[in-house]
Structures are given as structure tokens and as C-alpha cells.
Phi, psi and omega in degrees: 000139179231149169280114187254347180198146172229133175242132183233132176230134172058039179249115180052239181277000183264117175282317178186135177205142171239122186241110173289141182244145179238188177303326176226120177237128182246130176261119181235134177180169179291166174303143177067027180260354175111004180301311180294326179294322177298313181295322180292320177298317178296316179298314180300316183292323185270334189249343184275342178063194184272109172068029183279350176238119184303137179086358175124170182282320186257145179259171182308316185288353180278345185276134178291127179249115187290340179207176186288344180263352181288151176236156179299331183294334180250007183286155173297152181299147170280134177227128173236120180246124178256131179246113177257148178212151173291148175273327179224157179299137179061029177297323182278135181292164180301316178300321179292317177301321179293318181289330183254010188302333180284340184248346178286127179250112182284142172272115185294337180277310185267337184083001181278148177271144180229148175225131174245126178240125178256130172243121186233131178243137178207166178265126178269114183289339179282309181274345181060039174227158175278131183237155177233139175230154181239143177208145171267145184242158172271183184294344178263009179069021173269146181293139176274142174262116184271133180293329186281006184096130190309294186292321179298315180296319179293315180299316180296314180294320179299318179300317179295317179298319177299315180296319178297317181293328177292320179296317183283337178272348178235066183294143177267148176287138179247121180235000000 
């Protein structure tokens, strides 16, 4: 499984960007063009997990402010969407397919499995705290309704995705 695309909306200086990723992706740009913000959004999405920071995933300074009078409390939600895909048909083992079966979206043309994970941060005006929610999406970017219960299903699927990313980021030598 590979992370093949990241979409970022309203994160720091980034109003919106969709970045296709390859085996090697290089970010090149002038100072203050958003390279570090792209990497930080990816880091936040991949390493903070579900609810590991009290009050939410994103902090006040993470929200894109369109002008000098805007505040994070009234800002549009931060959205980071991660698109994972199989590299080859049946790349994911049967146990992984069983655990992720509610969130894997098959491509009818190629037969490859895809997973879209949305991490969204916003300010809740009732509780007056910044909150983060996670949702899996279908190929049309609509939220999936998980049979196993929303948070339980997301936590279980997230754990599997974390384990997969650790395996692929720490390859073992094969002799």
C-alpha cells in the first residue's frame, strides 16, 4: 500500500492543494511557499492517531486565515485527505482485507484497492474547543457509514493503516 495523494484545505498558508505522490516526490519552491506546511499536514495526519492530543489534532495556528482580521475561531475547517492505494492486485493480505473491508474501495477498471481517510479540524462554537474528526470516504469523496460503529471502525482501521505504514517504512532485508 502506498500513499498516492494528499489533499490539504485551509491549513496554515495553504488555501487548497492536491498533491499526487510517487515513489519519490520532491517539493521545490521559494521560501514561504508552503513546502513545510505540506510536510507538517502529512506528519499531523499520519502520526497523531485518533485523539492523541487533547482538544483535537489541529491547533489554532494551523487554520488558514484569509485576511488580517480573521480568527481561527471563525476559520473554515482544516481538511487533510490521504489517499492510499494498492500497488498490485491482492497486495493486501486476507487478514488486512477483512479488517479494512468496510473502507477499501475497489477500482473496477484496475482491480486495485483504494482507501481515502479524511482528518478534519474545526472550532466548535458550543464547546469552544478545537475538535478533530476522522472519516473514511468513498471514491466520490462522500463519507462511508461503517457498520461496526463509526469511531470503533475508524480506530480499528486506523490501527491497521498505522501498522501497514510501519511495515512499509521499515523494510527488512531479504536474502
